N, CA, C and O of each residue as an XYZ file, in Angstrom:
540
protein
N     -17.817     20.720    -10.091
C     -18.724     19.963    -10.920
C     -20.050     19.940    -10.399
O     -20.138     20.306     -9.227
N     -21.186     19.576    -11.015
C     -22.552     19.377    -10.545
C     -23.271     18.430    -11.421
O     -23.159     18.299    -12.640
N     -24.336     17.533    -10.257
C     -25.172     16.983    -11.361
C     -26.140     17.416    -11.256
O     -26.649     17.581    -10.147
N     -26.759     17.767    -12.441
C     -28.240     18.531    -12.641
C     -29.641     17.158    -12.675
O     -29.530     16.293    -13.543
N     -30.443     17.116    -12.029
C     -31.079     16.450    -11.996
C     -32.829     17.381    -12.276
O     -33.305     18.157    -11.448
N     -33.417     17.056    -13.469
C     -34.814     17.594    -13.443
C     -35.387     16.863    -12.445
O     -35.297     15.705    -12.036
N     -36.017     17.872    -12.152
C     -37.509     17.950    -11.402
C     -38.620     17.638    -12.351
O     -38.489     18.040    -13.507
N     -39.976     16.804    -11.933
C     -41.053     16.510    -12.289
C     -41.776     17.785    -12.738
O     -42.485     17.831    -13.743
N     -41.487     19.063    -11.719
C     -42.050     19.978    -12.356
C     -41.235     21.122    -13.129
O     -41.255     22.293    -12.751
N     -40.481     20.655    -14.301
C     -39.419     21.295    -14.995
C     -38.661     22.220    -14.358
O     -37.814     22.751    -15.077
N     -38.692     22.471    -13.560
C     -37.180     23.048    -12.603
C     -36.292     21.818    -13.378
O     -36.508     20.811    -14.052
N     -34.856     22.780    -12.681
C     -33.549     21.754    -12.169
C     -32.991     21.938    -10.965
O     -32.559     23.048    -10.654
N     -32.940     21.112    -10.313
C     -32.273     20.592     -9.203
C     -30.605     20.499     -9.633
O     -30.162     19.721    -10.478
N     -29.681     21.623     -8.728
C     -28.147     21.289     -8.830
C     -27.513     20.686     -7.234
O     -27.384     21.342     -6.201
N     -27.302     19.740     -7.386
C     -26.285     19.104     -6.316
C     -25.115     18.508     -6.610
O     -24.857     17.910     -7.654
N     -24.263     18.709     -5.490
C     -22.681     18.610     -5.945
C     -22.115     16.877     -6.430
O     -22.220     15.811     -5.823
N     -21.841     17.029     -7.034
C     -21.132     15.435     -7.660
C     -20.791     14.382     -6.605
O     -20.175     14.833     -5.639
N     -21.007     13.333     -6.589
C     -20.414     12.376     -5.867
C     -19.199     12.140     -5.753
O     -18.513     11.918     -6.750
N     -18.709     12.142     -4.553
C     -16.987     11.668     -4.351
C     -16.481     10.535     -5.405
O     -16.969      9.406     -5.447
N     -15.584     10.929     -6.128
C     -14.893     10.292     -7.095
C     -14.432      8.825     -6.097
O     -13.997      9.095     -4.978
N     -14.525      7.234     -6.500
C     -14.123      6.962     -5.667
C     -12.844      6.099     -6.976
O     -12.720      6.311     -8.182
N     -12.155      5.212     -6.132
C     -11.043      4.606     -6.505
C     -11.228      3.173     -7.558
O     -11.689      2.154     -7.043
N     -10.911      3.169     -8.782
C     -10.833      2.290     -9.205
C     -10.767      0.586     -8.298
O      -9.765      0.308     -7.640
N     -11.504     -0.027     -8.363
C     -10.668     -1.275     -7.738
C     -10.352     -2.632     -8.991
O     -11.054     -2.789     -9.989
N      -9.568     -3.195     -8.756
C      -8.875     -4.104     -9.725
C      -9.147     -5.513     -9.295
O      -9.088     -5.781     -8.095
N      -9.498     -6.620    -10.354
C     -10.202     -7.816     -9.625
C      -9.476     -8.502     -8.928
O      -9.733     -9.092     -7.879
N      -8.244     -8.415     -9.696
C      -7.171     -9.901     -9.554
C      -5.546     -8.883     -8.848
O      -4.812     -8.020     -9.330
N      -5.622     -9.671     -7.409
C      -4.684     -9.426     -6.528
C      -3.456     -9.051     -7.546
O      -3.236     -7.855     -7.740
N      -2.511    -10.205     -8.314
C      -1.802    -10.054     -8.391
C      -1.512     -9.211     -9.670
O      -0.384     -8.793     -9.934
N      -2.608     -8.994    -10.442
C      -2.155     -8.084    -11.321
C      -2.738     -6.300    -10.924
O      -2.631     -5.390    -11.747
N      -3.331     -6.118     -9.525
C      -3.096     -5.395     -8.807
C      -1.586     -4.795     -8.087
O      -1.273     -3.624     -7.872
N      -0.812     -6.049     -7.814
C       0.365     -5.890     -7.455
C       1.179     -5.414     -8.426
O       1.837     -4.400     -8.194
N       1.273     -6.099     -9.738
C       1.916     -5.747    -10.848
C       1.668     -3.937    -11.336
O       2.650     -3.286    -11.693
N       0.439     -3.378    -11.291
C      -0.391     -2.052    -11.255
C       0.943     -1.214    -10.827
O       1.844     -0.633    -11.432
N       0.546     -1.492     -9.282
C       0.535     -0.581     -8.200
C       2.626     -0.640     -7.698
O       3.106      0.111     -6.850
N       3.230     -1.412     -8.276
C       4.786     -1.779     -7.913
C       5.564     -0.778     -8.478
O       6.467     -0.525     -7.681
N       5.623     -0.289     -9.183
C       6.429      0.398     -9.969
C       5.818      1.992     -9.353
O       6.619      2.769     -9.873
N       5.185      2.543     -8.825
C       5.085      3.916     -7.855
C       5.375      3.312     -6.720
O       4.755      4.122     -6.031
N       5.698      2.743     -6.127
C       6.470      2.503     -4.787
C       7.843      1.992     -4.761
O       8.564      2.027     -3.764
N       8.113      1.604     -5.696
C       9.470      1.343     -5.766
C      10.031      3.432     -6.194
O      10.827      4.163     -5.604
N       9.304      3.642     -7.203
C       9.677      4.935     -7.568
C       9.899      5.709     -6.370
O      10.971      6.309     -6.296
N       9.041      5.805     -5.381
C       8.928      6.548     -3.971
C       9.985      5.907     -3.130
O      10.650      6.681     -2.441
N      10.212      4.847     -3.075
C      11.667      4.231     -2.359
C      12.683      4.598     -3.167
O      13.730      4.648     -2.521
N      12.830      4.894     -4.377
C      13.932      5.334     -5.141
C      14.595      7.311     -4.897
O      15.753      7.682     -5.088
N      13.642      8.025     -4.537
C      13.142      8.980     -4.217
C      14.548      9.397     -3.022
O      15.504     10.153     -3.191
N      14.136      8.490     -1.742
C      15.306      8.559     -0.431
C      14.536      9.072      0.489
O      14.927      9.038      1.656
N      13.509      9.548      0.221
C      12.540     10.700      1.093
C      11.225      9.293      1.704
O      10.748      8.302      1.151
N      11.037     10.009      3.270
C      10.201      8.792      3.620
C       8.902      9.336      2.847
O       8.786     10.320      2.116
N       7.720      8.121      3.354
C       6.342      8.033      2.705
C       5.689      7.030      3.195
O       6.137      5.938      3.544
N       4.278      7.536      3.225
C       3.198      6.405      3.429
C       2.637      5.667      2.475
O       2.788      6.188      1.370
N       2.014      4.601      2.457
C       1.480      3.674      1.637
C       0.456      4.772      1.117
O       0.513      5.204     -0.034
N      -0.273      5.098      1.840
C      -1.999      6.147      1.710
C      -0.979      7.474      0.938
O      -1.291      8.039     -0.110
N      -0.104      7.679      1.511
C       0.311      8.753      0.265
C       0.806      8.970     -0.627
O       0.975     10.107     -1.067
N       1.269      7.683     -1.273
C       1.701      7.438     -2.347
C       0.329      6.863     -3.131
O       0.125      7.230     -4.288
N      -0.138      6.405     -2.794
C      -1.115      5.862     -3.551
C      -2.675      7.104     -4.309
O      -3.469      6.987     -5.243
N      -2.348      8.421     -2.998
C      -3.360      9.100     -3.251
C      -2.226     10.228     -4.359
O      -2.758     11.101     -5.046
N      -1.242     10.099     -4.367
C      -0.338     10.814     -5.028
C      -0.567     10.539     -6.451
O      -0.775     11.415     -7.291
N      -0.498      8.789     -6.767
C      -0.795      8.814     -8.099
C      -2.081      7.941     -8.479
O      -2.118      7.096     -9.373
N      -3.083      8.291     -7.666
C      -4.166      7.862     -7.944
C      -4.285      6.625     -8.454
O      -4.746      6.273     -9.540
N      -3.517      5.569     -6.975
C      -3.503      4.196     -7.726
C      -4.914      3.226     -7.250
O      -5.456      3.544     -6.191
N      -5.329      2.374     -7.831
C      -6.280      1.704     -7.898
C      -6.462      1.157     -6.387
O      -5.734      1.639     -5.519
N      -7.296      0.284     -6.085
C      -7.372     -0.137     -5.059
C      -7.321     -1.857     -5.286
O      -7.840     -2.165     -6.359
N      -6.856     -2.913     -4.576
C      -7.223     -4.461     -4.595
C      -8.561     -4.988     -4.553
O      -9.558     -4.294     -4.350
N      -8.561     -5.801     -4.681
C     -10.157     -6.435     -4.780
C     -10.417     -6.228     -3.176
O     -11.543     -5.849     -2.853
N      -9.548     -6.431     -2.264
C     -10.071     -6.453     -1.435
C      -9.554     -5.440     -0.346
O      -8.788     -5.938      0.479
N      -9.875     -3.954     -0.188
C      -8.923     -2.535      0.055
C      -9.283     -2.996      1.656
O      -8.135     -3.181      2.057
N     -10.057     -3.260      2.679
C      -9.614     -3.496      3.807
C      -8.532     -4.005      4.488
O      -7.905     -3.674      5.494
N      -8.448     -5.339      3.274
C      -7.371     -6.375      4.238
C      -6.150     -6.433      3.165
O      -5.109     -6.986      3.518
N      -6.220     -6.060      2.295
C      -5.123     -6.158      1.035
C      -4.065     -5.229      1.152
O      -2.858     -5.460      1.222
N      -4.787     -3.928      1.167
C      -3.479     -3.045      1.337
C      -2.370     -3.200      2.083
O      -1.341     -2.629      1.723
N      -2.387     -4.048      3.323
C      -1.493     -4.030      4.377
C      -0.228     -5.476      4.001
O       0.841     -5.661      4.583
N      -0.700     -6.132      3.102
C      -0.338     -6.991      2.775
C       1.172     -6.618      1.433
O       2.149     -7.362      1.350
N       1.043     -5.746      0.827
C       2.238     -4.940     -0.144
C       3.382     -4.160      0.714
O       4.580     -4.151      0.427
N       2.875     -3.612      1.645
C       4.376     -3.153      2.363
C       5.817     -4.930      3.088
O       7.004     -5.145      3.337
N       4.769     -5.467      3.071
C       5.560     -6.363      3.483
C       6.243     -7.406      2.140
O       7.398     -7.831      2.112
N       5.409     -7.596      1.330
C       6.382     -7.762     -0.051
C       6.842     -6.735     -0.420
O       7.780     -7.054     -1.150
N       6.738     -5.186     -0.353
C       8.136     -4.579     -0.346
C       9.462     -4.839      0.417
O      10.648     -4.846      0.088
N       8.841     -5.029      1.463
C      10.302     -5.166      2.422
C      10.872     -6.453      2.006
O      12.103     -6.461      1.963
N      10.228     -7.628      1.665
C      10.549     -9.134      1.164
C      11.531     -9.196      0.041
O      12.330    -10.111     -0.156
N      11.368     -8.054     -0.712
C      11.976     -7.891     -1.669
C      13.152     -7.089     -1.753
O      13.931     -7.196     -2.700
N      13.328     -6.246     -0.758
C      14.314     -5.435     -0.199
C      14.249     -4.020     -0.662
O      15.255     -3.330     -0.826
N      13.162     -3.657     -0.844
C      12.962     -2.413     -1.409
C      12.301     -1.163     -0.637
O      11.940     -0.134     -1.207
N      12.204     -1.386      0.640
C      11.539     -0.384      1.635
C      12.166     -1.028      2.761
O      12.487     -2.216      2.793
N      12.349     -0.052      3.832
C      12.387     -0.537      5.287
C      11.308      0.426      6.197
O      10.621      1.333      5.726
N      11.338      0.015      7.544
C      10.437      1.019      8.318
C      11.330      2.313      8.658
O      12.555      2.384      8.763
N      10.552      3.113      8.770
C      11.532      4.529      8.966
C      11.149      5.154     10.175
O      11.883      5.915     10.806
N       9.489      4.691     10.643
C       9.406      5.687     12.151
C       7.572      5.721     11.881
O       7.042      4.949     11.083
N       7.024      6.436     12.447
C       5.374      6.342     12.490
C       5.071      8.357     11.972
O       5.829      9.320     12.091
N       3.843      8.267     11.492
C       3.230      9.177     11.423
C       1.712      8.900     11.000
O       1.237      7.765     11.054
N       0.896     10.154     10.522
C      -0.123      9.657     10.567
C      -0.675      9.929      9.386
O      -0.126     10.603      8.514
N      -2.264      9.197      9.269
C      -2.724      8.772      7.689
C      -3.200     10.132      7.596
O      -3.607     10.892      8.475
N      -3.040     10.313      6.111
C      -3.797     11.193      5.445
C      -5.289     11.099      5.486
O      -5.900     12.138      5.734
N      -5.815     10.233      5.321
C      -7.529      9.769      5.245
C      -7.793     10.384      6.408
O      -8.428     11.438      6.443
N      -7.385      9.858      7.347
C      -7.888      9.559      8.791
C      -6.890     10.176      9.848
O      -6.182      9.346     10.419
N      -6.724     11.451     10.187
C      -5.929     12.401     10.609
C      -5.378     11.755     12.095
O      -4.205     11.657     12.458
N      -6.386     11.421     12.698
C      -5.720     10.671     13.630
C      -5.307      9.306     14.337
O      -5.135      8.936     15.498
N      -5.221      8.654     12.875
C      -4.796      7.209     13.017
C      -3.209      7.469     12.718
O      -2.780      8.387     12.018
N      -2.529      6.612     13.297
C      -1.204      6.410     13.206
C      -0.707      4.968     12.296
O      -1.029      3.800     12.515
N       0.232      5.549     11.159
C       0.786      4.898     10.402
C       2.100      4.699     10.040
O       2.939      5.597     10.109
N       2.389      3.315      9.569
C       3.824      3.175      9.457
C       4.019      4.301      8.233
O       3.172      4.729      7.449
N       5.622      4.666      8.369
C       6.366      5.511      7.546
C       7.687      4.734      6.960
O       8.579      4.195      7.614
N       7.575      4.817      5.781
C       8.526      3.780      4.921
C       9.618      4.660      4.797
O       9.508      5.781      5.293
N      11.084      4.204      3.976
C      12.205      4.769      3.491
C      12.480      3.790      2.243
O      11.894      2.707      2.245
N      13.156      4.043      1.405
C      13.598      3.196      0.500
C      15.045      2.811      0.889
O      15.865      3.654      1.253
N      15.390      1.103      0.763
C      16.415      1.154      0.792
C      17.569      1.119     -0.057
O      17.573     -0.042     -0.466
N      18.652      1.775     -0.615
C      19.657      1.707     -1.514
C      19.766      0.919     -2.472
O      20.052     -0.278     -2.456
N      19.527      1.619     -3.351
C      19.150      0.113     -4.883
C      20.585     -0.393     -4.754
O      20.786     -1.222     -5.641
N      21.609     -0.216     -4.019
C      22.931     -1.210     -4.128
C      22.508     -2.313     -3.141
O      22.809     -3.504     -3.220
N      21.848     -1.788     -2.313
C      21.756     -3.134     -1.228
C      20.586     -4.060     -1.175
O      20.469     -5.076     -0.491
N      19.746     -3.534     -2.011
C      18.322     -4.302     -1.868
C      18.404     -5.753     -1.912
O      17.680     -6.425     -1.177
N      19.515     -6.474     -2.997
C      19.530     -7.770     -2.627
C      19.832     -8.731     -1.582
O      19.473     -9.854     -1.227
N      20.925     -7.503     -1.121
C      21.278     -8.241      0.518
C      20.492     -8.154      1.611
O      20.575     -8.994      2.507
N      19.554     -7.022      1.665
C      18.455     -7.035      2.585
C      17.644     -8.030      2.166
O      17.503     -9.049      2.841
N      17.021     -7.839      0.996
C      15.915     -9.180      0.797
C      16.570    -10.505      1.078
O      15.780    -11.367      1.463
N      18.172    -10.969      0.946
C      18.598    -12.125      1.155
C      18.483    -12.473      2.356
O      18.054    -13.613      2.536
N      18.865    -11.513      3.744
C      18.997    -11.511      5.073
C      17.034    -11.664      5.648
O      16.722    -12.203      6.709
N      16.222    -11.187      4.869
C      14.801    -11.522      5.105
C      14.411    -12.890      5.219
O      13.725    -13.493      6.045
N      15.234    -13.351      3.814
C      14.849    -14.465      3.371
C      15.232    -15.766      4.142
O      14.701    -16.874      4.220
N      16.450    -15.165      4.728
C      17.387    -16.299      5.592
C      16.314    -16.090      7.315
O      15.741    -17.096      7.733
N      16.230    -15.206      7.840
C      15.426    -14.493      8.995
C      14.115    -15.496      8.970
O      14.110    -16.413      9.790
N      12.963    -15.353      8.030
C      11.943    -16.413      7.697
C      12.319    -17.767      7.627
O      11.415    -18.499      8.029
N      13.121    -18.236      7.336
C      13.547    -19.354      6.820
C      14.059    -19.848      8.806
O      13.861    -20.977      9.255
N      14.500    -19.041      9.384
C      15.418    -19.327     10.236
C      14.418    -19.519     11.864
O      14.740    -20.064     12.921
N      13.065    -18.767     11.428
C      12.171    -18.488     12.009
C      10.906    -19.977     11.860
O      10.096    -20.294     12.731
N      11.047    -20.470     10.881
C       9.980    -21.265     10.221
C      11.062    -22.836     10.736
O      10.458    -23.894     10.913
N      12.429    -22.796     10.900
C      12.878    -24.025     11.130
C      12.639    -24.290     12.831
O      12.467    -25.391     13.355
N      12.682    -22.884     13.563
C      12.807    -22.818     15.218
C      11.397    -23.202     15.347
O      11.182    -23.688     16.458
N      10.139    -23.139     14.423
C       8.846    -23.160     15.013
C       9.022    -24.871     14.678
O       8.768    -25.663     15.585
N       9.304    -25.187     13.824
C       9.182    -26.683     13.474
C      10.096    -27.991     14.404
O       9.944    -29.209     14.503
N      11.139    -26.938     15.017
C      11.676    -27.773     16.202
C      10.778    -27.778     17.176
O      10.623    -28.829     17.798
N      10.092    -26.753     17.477
C       9.104    -26.072     18.946
C       8.141    -27.527     18.654
O       7.779    -28.397     19.446
N       7.945    -27.399     17.411
C       6.470    -28.475     17.353
C       6.873    -29.651     17.833
O       6.468    -30.179     18.868
N       7.947    -30.210     16.826
C       8.908    -31.446     17.367
C       8.809    -31.913     18.603
O       8.483    -33.031     19.002
N       9.196    -30.725     19.307
C       9.629    -31.188     20.701
C       8.748    -31.290     22.097
O       9.082    -31.578     23.246
N       6.903    -30.765     21.233
C       6.115    -30.649     21.894
C       5.152    -31.689     22.118
O       4.228    -31.514     22.912
């Protein structure tokens, strides 16, 4: 596809179309609600995946602040017991970058994994509070 811009002398100049950018959702929680099903579906396949790979495969929108908010999504998915760390791979956008590769937690184990993560966070919170009191 090209954009045709008329020149002032009556000729037409054909140029390549600008790169298509992804839509940006204004509200972070609305964005999470919109992209969540795609990542749950990726986890349900049982195959390893990257966050960027799922986003590009499903043409998902960007969060309000793309540079910083894409990283919080895997933490939410982990806390919900949906995914776990599987390894490392290369980024689809910048091939030299190292990114996490995720894999889905089996459905029957998700609540157990989520509960253990909650307990771990609570234990760390209590330890930090005790350390602060001791200092």
